C-alpha positions in Angstrom: 55.0 -43.7 5.4 58.8 -44.1 5.5 58.6 -47.9 5.5 56.8 -48.1 8.2 54.8 -51.5 8.7 51.0 -50.9 8.5 48.7 -53.6 10.6 45.6 -53.4 11.9 46.6 -51.6 15.3 48.1 -48.4 13.3 45.9 -48.8 9.7 45.2 -44.9 10.8 48.2 -44.2 8.9 47.6 -42.1 5.4 50.0 -42.0 2.7 50.3 -42.3 -1.3 50.8 -46.0 -2.4 51.3 -45.5 -6.3 50.4 -47.9 -9.1 51.5 -51.2 -7.6 49.0 -51.0 -4.6 46.3 -53.6 -4.3 42.7 -53.2 -2.8 42.3 -56.3 -0.6 39.8 -56.6 2.3 41.2 -56.6 6.0 39.5 -57.6 9.3 38.0 -54.4 11.1 35.0 -53.4 9.4 35.8 -54.9 6.4 37.1 -52.0 4.9 39.3 -51.9 1.5 42.7 -51.7 2.3 45.6 -51.3 -0.3 49.1 -52.9 0.0 52.3 -52.5 -1.5 54.8 -55.0 -2.0 57.2 -53.6 1.2 54.0 -53.8 3.3 54.1 -56.4 6.2 50.8 -57.7 7.4 49.8 -59.5 10.4 48.8 -63.2 10.7 45.3 -61.6 11.5 45.4 -59.4 8.6 47.0 -62.1 6.0 44.4 -64.6 7.2 41.8 -62.3 6.6 42.9 -61.0 3.0 43.4 -65.0 1.9 39.9 -66.2 3.6 41.6 -68.3 5.9 41.7 -69.0 9.6 44.6 -67.8 11.4 44.9 -71.5 12.6 45.6 -72.3 9.1 47.8 -70.0 8.5 49.8 -71.0 11.6 49.6 -75.0 10.5 50.7 -73.3 7.0 53.7 -71.8 8.5 54.7 -74.8 11.1 54.6 -77.0 8.1 56.6 -75.1 5.4 53.5 -74.8 3.3 52.9 -71.2 4.0 54.2 -67.8 2.8 57.8 -66.6 3.9 57.7 -64.6 6.8 59.8 -62.6 9.5 59.8 -63.1 13.2 60.0 -59.6 15.0 61.2 -59.3 18.4 58.6 -60.5 21.0 57.5 -63.4 18.3 55.3 -61.3 16.3 55.0 -62.9 12.7 55.1 -60.6 9.7 54.1 -61.3 6.0 55.6 -59.1 3.2 53.1 -58.5 0.7 55.2 -58.8 -2.2 56.4 -62.3 -1.1 52.6 -63.5 -0.3 51.8 -62.3 -4.1 55.2 -64.5 -5.5 53.7 -67.5 -3.2 50.5 -67.3 -4.5 51.4 -66.9 -8.1 53.6 -70.1 -7.8 50.3 -72.1 -6.4 48.1 -70.8 -9.4 46.7 -73.1 -11.5 44.8 -73.3 -14.7 41.0 -74.1 -14.9 39.8 -76.4 -16.6 
């Protein structure tokens, strides 16, 4: 893998993920995908994982409500999975 970002476009890449990987669905064919903390997800992938529309995810990003993101050359947005997990954990509420 060598630090390469895996996205829907290059999901054919195969590697050993280790014990920190998490099984989550991706958009294409509803396969289960494993993400490591250092993996970067596209907005389409993250929206699918969070069961949100891409428009909602875009709104979260624009208002500052969403998880941290990086802007790559060409304006492409990516979300580091480790940052997304921390963002979700900070929003967890105890059920009652």
